[in-house]
Chimera marker file (.cmm) of the C-alpha trace (Angstrom):
<marker_set name="trace">
<marker id="1" x="20.796" y="-23.249" z="-118.785" r="1" g="1" b="0" radius="0.5"/>
<marker id="2" x="23.714" y="-22.294" z="-116.528" r="1" g="1" b="0" radius="0.5"/>
<marker id="3" x="24.441" y="-24.639" z="-113.667" r="1" g="1" b="0" radius="0.5"/>
<marker id="4" x="26.272" y="-23.864" z="-110.464" r="1" g="1" b="0" radius="0.5"/>
<marker id="5" x="27.390" y="-26.654" z="-108.176" r="1" g="1" b="0" radius="0.5"/>
<marker id="6" x="27.500" y="-25.809" z="-104.466" r="1" g="1" b="0" radius="0.5"/>
<marker id="7" x="29.355" y="-28.542" z="-102.567" r="1" g="1" b="0" radius="0.5"/>
<marker id="8" x="27.909" y="-29.999" z="-99.369" r="1" g="1" b="0" radius="0.5"/>
<marker id="9" x="29.578" y="-30.100" z="-95.971" r="1" g="1" b="0" radius="0.5"/>
<marker id="10" x="33.372" y="-29.602" z="-96.095" r="1" g="1" b="0" radius="0.5"/>
<marker id="11" x="33.773" y="-30.395" z="-99.792" r="1" g="1" b="0" radius="0.5"/>
<marker id="12" x="35.582" y="-28.120" z="-102.242" r="1" g="1" b="0" radius="0.5"/>
<marker id="13" x="35.098" y="-27.878" z="-106.019" r="1" g="1" b="0" radius="0.5"/>
<marker id="14" x="38.392" y="-27.409" z="-107.825" r="1" g="1" b="0" radius="0.5"/>
<marker id="15" x="39.403" y="-26.747" z="-111.417" r="1" g="1" b="0" radius="0.5"/>
<marker id="16" x="42.872" y="-28.207" z="-112.003" r="1" g="1" b="0" radius="0.5"/>
<marker id="17" x="45.476" y="-25.887" z="-113.463" r="1" g="1" b="0" radius="0.5"/>
<marker id="18" x="46.990" y="-27.193" z="-116.708" r="1" g="1" b="0" radius="0.5"/>
<marker id="19" x="50.678" y="-26.577" z="-117.323" r="1" g="1" b="0" radius="0.5"/>
<marker id="20" x="51.760" y="-25.011" z="-120.590" r="1" g="1" b="0" radius="0.5"/>
<marker id="21" x="52.809" y="-27.467" z="-123.316" r="1" g="1" b="0" radius="0.5"/>
<marker id="22" x="55.403" y="-24.983" z="-124.675" r="1" g="1" b="0" radius="0.5"/>
<marker id="23" x="57.973" y="-22.682" z="-123.189" r="1" g="1" b="0" radius="0.5"/>
<marker id="24" x="57.993" y="-18.975" z="-124.090" r="1" g="1" b="0" radius="0.5"/>
<marker id="25" x="60.741" y="-19.709" z="-126.591" r="1" g="1" b="0" radius="0.5"/>
<marker id="26" x="58.541" y="-22.279" z="-128.354" r="1" g="1" b="0" radius="0.5"/>
<marker id="27" x="60.163" y="-25.483" z="-127.139" r="1" g="1" b="0" radius="0.5"/>
<marker id="28" x="57.632" y="-28.314" z="-126.733" r="1" g="1" b="0" radius="0.5"/>
<marker id="29" x="57.691" y="-29.883" z="-123.272" r="1" g="1" b="0" radius="0.5"/>
<marker id="30" x="57.207" y="-33.620" z="-122.681" r="1" g="1" b="0" radius="0.5"/>
<marker id="31" x="53.843" y="-34.684" z="-121.236" r="1" g="1" b="0" radius="0.5"/>
<marker id="32" x="55.501" y="-35.895" z="-117.998" r="1" g="1" b="0" radius="0.5"/>
<marker id="33" x="56.688" y="-32.346" z="-117.172" r="1" g="1" b="0" radius="0.5"/>
<marker id="34" x="53.159" y="-30.933" z="-117.615" r="1" g="1" b="0" radius="0.5"/>
<marker id="35" x="51.776" y="-32.624" z="-114.563" r="1" g="1" b="0" radius="0.5"/>
<marker id="36" x="50.929" y="-30.080" z="-111.877" r="1" g="1" b="0" radius="0.5"/>
<marker id="37" x="49.052" y="-31.014" z="-108.735" r="1" g="1" b="0" radius="0.5"/>
<marker id="38" x="47.492" y="-27.627" z="-108.178" r="1" g="1" b="0" radius="0.5"/>
<marker id="39" x="44.123" y="-26.113" z="-108.828" r="1" g="1" b="0" radius="0.5"/>
<marker id="40" x="41.854" y="-23.135" z="-108.338" r="1" g="1" b="0" radius="0.5"/>
<marker id="41" x="39.003" y="-23.257" z="-105.869" r="1" g="1" b="0" radius="0.5"/>
<marker id="42" x="35.714" y="-22.673" z="-107.684" r="1" g="1" b="0" radius="0.5"/>
<marker id="43" x="33.149" y="-23.314" z="-104.919" r="1" g="1" b="0" radius="0.5"/>
<marker id="44" x="33.230" y="-24.188" z="-101.215" r="1" g="1" b="0" radius="0.5"/>
<marker id="45" x="30.681" y="-25.954" z="-99.027" r="1" g="1" b="0" radius="0.5"/>
<marker id="46" x="29.403" y="-24.478" z="-95.761" r="1" g="1" b="0" radius="0.5"/>
<marker id="47" x="31.614" y="-26.717" z="-93.594" r="1" g="1" b="0" radius="0.5"/>
<marker id="48" x="31.328" y="-29.790" z="-91.395" r="1" g="1" b="0" radius="0.5"/>
<marker id="49" x="29.440" y="-30.169" z="-88.167" r="1" g="1" b="0" radius="0.5"/>
<marker id="50" x="31.063" y="-30.676" z="-84.758" r="1" g="1" b="0" radius="0.5"/>
<marker id="51" x="29.756" y="-33.179" z="-82.189" r="1" g="1" b="0" radius="0.5"/>
<marker id="52" x="27.541" y="-30.528" z="-80.611" r="1" g="1" b="0" radius="0.5"/>
<marker id="53" x="26.008" y="-29.556" z="-83.972" r="1" g="1" b="0" radius="0.5"/>
<marker id="54" x="27.878" y="-26.338" z="-84.681" r="1" g="1" b="0" radius="0.5"/>
<marker id="55" x="29.166" y="-25.702" z="-88.204" r="1" g="1" b="0" radius="0.5"/>
<marker id="56" x="32.951" y="-25.588" z="-88.544" r="1" g="1" b="0" radius="0.5"/>
<marker id="57" x="33.563" y="-23.356" z="-91.624" r="1" g="1" b="0" radius="0.5"/>
<marker id="58" x="35.939" y="-24.358" z="-94.398" r="1" g="1" b="0" radius="0.5"/>
<marker id="59" x="39.301" y="-22.563" z="-94.219" r="1" g="1" b="0" radius="0.5"/>
<marker id="60" x="39.516" y="-22.000" z="-97.975" r="1" g="1" b="0" radius="0.5"/>
<marker id="61" x="37.652" y="-19.486" z="-100.118" r="1" g="1" b="0" radius="0.5"/>
<marker id="62" x="36.784" y="-19.177" z="-103.797" r="1" g="1" b="0" radius="0.5"/>
<marker id="63" x="39.744" y="-18.118" z="-105.935" r="1" g="1" b="0" radius="0.5"/>
<marker id="64" x="42.452" y="-19.734" z="-103.728" r="1" g="1" b="0" radius="0.5"/>
<marker id="65" x="45.151" y="-21.759" z="-105.469" r="1" g="1" b="0" radius="0.5"/>
<marker id="66" x="45.698" y="-25.072" z="-103.676" r="1" g="1" b="0" radius="0.5"/>
<marker id="67" x="48.125" y="-27.970" z="-103.725" r="1" g="1" b="0" radius="0.5"/>
<marker id="68" x="46.369" y="-31.275" z="-104.422" r="1" g="1" b="0" radius="0.5"/>
<marker id="69" x="47.246" y="-34.889" z="-103.663" r="1" g="1" b="0" radius="0.5"/>
<marker id="70" x="48.335" y="-37.047" z="-106.597" r="1" g="1" b="0" radius="0.5"/>
<marker id="71" x="45.304" y="-39.337" z="-106.182" r="1" g="1" b="0" radius="0.5"/>
<marker id="72" x="41.825" y="-38.772" z="-104.810" r="1" g="1" b="0" radius="0.5"/>
<marker id="73" x="38.831" y="-36.568" z="-105.372" r="1" g="1" b="0" radius="0.5"/>
<marker id="74" x="35.820" y="-37.157" z="-107.571" r="1" g="1" b="0" radius="0.5"/>
<marker id="75" x="35.852" y="-36.046" z="-111.199" r="1" g="1" b="0" radius="0.5"/>
<marker id="76" x="32.775" y="-34.065" z="-112.250" r="1" g="1" b="0" radius="0.5"/>
<marker id="77" x="31.921" y="-32.707" z="-115.714" r="1" g="1" b="0" radius="0.5"/>
<marker id="78" x="29.727" y="-29.580" z="-115.949" r="1" g="1" b="0" radius="0.5"/>
<marker id="79" x="29.104" y="-27.740" z="-119.208" r="1" g="1" b="0" radius="0.5"/>
<marker id="80" x="32.049" y="-29.329" z="-121.068" r="1" g="1" b="0" radius="0.5"/>
<marker id="81" x="34.505" y="-28.522" z="-118.221" r="1" g="1" b="0" radius="0.5"/>
<marker id="82" x="36.077" y="-31.010" z="-115.882" r="1" g="1" b="0" radius="0.5"/>
<marker id="83" x="36.207" y="-30.246" z="-112.166" r="1" g="1" b="0" radius="0.5"/>
<marker id="84" x="37.297" y="-32.269" z="-109.129" r="1" g="1" b="0" radius="0.5"/>
<marker id="85" x="35.546" y="-32.492" z="-105.777" r="1" g="1" b="0" radius="0.5"/>
<marker id="86" x="37.764" y="-32.913" z="-102.677" r="1" g="1" b="0" radius="0.5"/>
<marker id="87" x="37.189" y="-32.940" z="-98.954" r="1" g="1" b="0" radius="0.5"/>
<marker id="88" x="38.913" y="-30.125" z="-97.088" r="1" g="1" b="0" radius="0.5"/>
<marker id="89" x="41.087" y="-32.710" z="-95.290" r="1" g="1" b="0" radius="0.5"/>
<marker id="90" x="42.477" y="-33.910" z="-98.625" r="1" g="1" b="0" radius="0.5"/>
<marker id="91" x="43.869" y="-30.488" z="-99.631" r="1" g="1" b="0" radius="0.5"/>
<marker id="92" x="47.657" y="-30.345" z="-98.902" r="1" g="1" b="0" radius="0.5"/>
<marker id="93" x="47.947" y="-26.542" z="-98.661" r="1" g="1" b="0" radius="0.5"/>
<marker id="94" x="47.501" y="-23.209" z="-100.398" r="1" g="1" b="0" radius="0.5"/>
<marker id="95" x="49.885" y="-21.651" z="-102.882" r="1" g="1" b="0" radius="0.5"/>
<marker id="96" x="50.731" y="-17.916" z="-102.747" r="1" g="1" b="0" radius="0.5"/>
<marker id="97" x="52.778" y="-15.724" z="-105.122" r="1" g="1" b="0" radius="0.5"/>
<link id1="1" id2="2" r="1" g="1" b="0" radius="0.2"/>
<link id1="2" id2="3" r="1" g="1" b="0" radius="0.2"/>
<link id1="3" id2="4" r="1" g="1" b="0" radius="0.2"/>
<link id1="4" id2="5" r="1" g="1" b="0" radius="0.2"/>
<link id1="5" id2="6" r="1" g="1" b="0" radius="0.2"/>
<link id1="6" id2="7" r="1" g="1" b="0" radius="0.2"/>
<link id1="7" id2="8" r="1" g="1" b="0" radius="0.2"/>
<link id1="8" id2="9" r="1" g="1" b="0" radius="0.2"/>
<link id1="9" id2="10" r="1" g="1" b="0" radius="0.2"/>
<link id1="10" id2="11" r="1" g="1" b="0" radius="0.2"/>
<link id1="11" id2="12" r="1" g="1" b="0" radius="0.2"/>
<link id1="12" id2="13" r="1" g="1" b="0" radius="0.2"/>
<link id1="13" id2="14" r="1" g="1" b="0" radius="0.2"/>
<link id1="14" id2="15" r="1" g="1" b="0" radius="0.2"/>
<link id1="15" id2="16" r="1" g="1" b="0" radius="0.2"/>
<link id1="16" id2="17" r="1" g="1" b="0" radius="0.2"/>
<link id1="17" id2="18" r="1" g="1" b="0" radius="0.2"/>
<link id1="18" id2="19" r="1" g="1" b="0" radius="0.2"/>
<link id1="19" id2="20" r="1" g="1" b="0" radius="0.2"/>
<link id1="20" id2="21" r="1" g="1" b="0" radius="0.2"/>
<link id1="21" id2="22" r="1" g="1" b="0" radius="0.2"/>
<link id1="22" id2="23" r="1" g="1" b="0" radius="0.2"/>
<link id1="23" id2="24" r="1" g="1" b="0" radius="0.2"/>
<link id1="24" id2="25" r="1" g="1" b="0" radius="0.2"/>
<link id1="25" id2="26" r="1" g="1" b="0" radius="0.2"/>
<link id1="26" id2="27" r="1" g="1" b="0" radius="0.2"/>
<link id1="27" id2="28" r="1" g="1" b="0" radius="0.2"/>
<link id1="28" id2="29" r="1" g="1" b="0" radius="0.2"/>
<link id1="29" id2="30" r="1" g="1" b="0" radius="0.2"/>
<link id1="30" id2="31" r="1" g="1" b="0" radius="0.2"/>
<link id1="31" id2="32" r="1" g="1" b="0" radius="0.2"/>
<link id1="32" id2="33" r="1" g="1" b="0" radius="0.2"/>
<link id1="33" id2="34" r="1" g="1" b="0" radius="0.2"/>
<link id1="34" id2="35" r="1" g="1" b="0" radius="0.2"/>
<link id1="35" id2="36" r="1" g="1" b="0" radius="0.2"/>
<link id1="36" id2="37" r="1" g="1" b="0" radius="0.2"/>
<link id1="37" id2="38" r="1" g="1" b="0" radius="0.2"/>
<link id1="38" id2="39" r="1" g="1" b="0" radius="0.2"/>
<link id1="39" id2="40" r="1" g="1" b="0" radius="0.2"/>
<link id1="40" id2="41" r="1" g="1" b="0" radius="0.2"/>
<link id1="41" id2="42" r="1" g="1" b="0" radius="0.2"/>
<link id1="42" id2="43" r="1" g="1" b="0" radius="0.2"/>
<link id1="43" id2="44" r="1" g="1" b="0" radius="0.2"/>
<link id1="44" id2="45" r="1" g="1" b="0" radius="0.2"/>
<link id1="45" id2="46" r="1" g="1" b="0" radius="0.2"/>
<link id1="46" id2="47" r="1" g="1" b="0" radius="0.2"/>
<link id1="47" id2="48" r="1" g="1" b="0" radius="0.2"/>
<link id1="48" id2="49" r="1" g="1" b="0" radius="0.2"/>
<link id1="49" id2="50" r="1" g="1" b="0" radius="0.2"/>
<link id1="50" id2="51" r="1" g="1" b="0" radius="0.2"/>
<link id1="51" id2="52" r="1" g="1" b="0" radius="0.2"/>
<link id1="52" id2="53" r="1" g="1" b="0" radius="0.2"/>
<link id1="53" id2="54" r="1" g="1" b="0" radius="0.2"/>
<link id1="54" id2="55" r="1" g="1" b="0" radius="0.2"/>
<link id1="55" id2="56" r="1" g="1" b="0" radius="0.2"/>
<link id1="56" id2="57" r="1" g="1" b="0" radius="0.2"/>
<link id1="57" id2="58" r="1" g="1" b="0" radius="0.2"/>
<link id1="58" id2="59" r="1" g="1" b="0" radius="0.2"/>
<link id1="59" id2="60" r="1" g="1" b="0" radius="0.2"/>
<link id1="60" id2="61" r="1" g="1" b="0" radius="0.2"/>
<link id1="61" id2="62" r="1" g="1" b="0" radius="0.2"/>
<link id1="62" id2="63" r="1" g="1" b="0" radius="0.2"/>
<link id1="63" id2="64" r="1" g="1" b="0" radius="0.2"/>
<link id1="64" id2="65" r="1" g="1" b="0" radius="0.2"/>
<link id1="65" id2="66" r="1" g="1" b="0" radius="0.2"/>
<link id1="66" id2="67" r="1" g="1" b="0" radius="0.2"/>
<link id1="67" id2="68" r="1" g="1" b="0" radius="0.2"/>
<link id1="68" id2="69" r="1" g="1" b="0" radius="0.2"/>
<link id1="69" id2="70" r="1" g="1" b="0" radius="0.2"/>
<link id1="70" id2="71" r="1" g="1" b="0" radius="0.2"/>
<link id1="71" id2="72" r="1" g="1" b="0" radius="0.2"/>
<link id1="72" id2="73" r="1" g="1" b="0" radius="0.2"/>
<link id1="73" id2="74" r="1" g="1" b="0" radius="0.2"/>
<link id1="74" id2="75" r="1" g="1" b="0" radius="0.2"/>
<link id1="75" id2="76" r="1" g="1" b="0" radius="0.2"/>
<link id1="76" id2="77" r="1" g="1" b="0" radius="0.2"/>
<link id1="77" id2="78" r="1" g="1" b="0" radius="0.2"/>
<link id1="78" id2="79" r="1" g="1" b="0" radius="0.2"/>
<link id1="79" id2="80" r="1" g="1" b="0" radius="0.2"/>
<link id1="80" id2="81" r="1" g="1" b="0" radius="0.2"/>
<link id1="81" id2="82" r="1" g="1" b="0" radius="0.2"/>
<link id1="82" id2="83" r="1" g="1" b="0" radius="0.2"/>
<link id1="83" id2="84" r="1" g="1" b="0" radius="0.2"/>
<link id1="84" id2="85" r="1" g="1" b="0" radius="0.2"/>
<link id1="85" id2="86" r="1" g="1" b="0" radius="0.2"/>
<link id1="86" id2="87" r="1" g="1" b="0" radius="0.2"/>
<link id1="87" id2="88" r="1" g="1" b="0" radius="0.2"/>
<link id1="88" id2="89" r="1" g="1" b="0" radius="0.2"/>
<link id1="89" id2="90" r="1" g="1" b="0" radius="0.2"/>
<link id1="90" id2="91" r="1" g="1" b="0" radius="0.2"/>
<link id1="91" id2="92" r="1" g="1" b="0" radius="0.2"/>
<link id1="92" id2="93" r="1" g="1" b="0" radius="0.2"/>
<link id1="93" id2="94" r="1" g="1" b="0" radius="0.2"/>
<link id1="94" id2="95" r="1" g="1" b="0" radius="0.2"/>
<link id1="95" id2="96" r="1" g="1" b="0" radius="0.2"/>
<link id1="96" id2="97" r="1" g="1" b="0" radius="0.2"/>
</marker_set>
């Protein structure tokens, strides 16, 4: 059975991007250089509510690449994959090519 997690409120489901363990020339990189704090947005909640009850939409969309804090978020495992759930306020920014 396929599962799809839809975050609540202003939460964002992210799959962290793993850095390559080798260069294109075949040189093995140390584990400390593989740490990237970026990820791809998989799912986005509807947004938070203002004091008067209106929904404030999340500024990110599925497919965005984002910069993540070193610590934080909740780790979630779905179908043998590991995801992280962050609040929109925790996201540091978006990355563009």
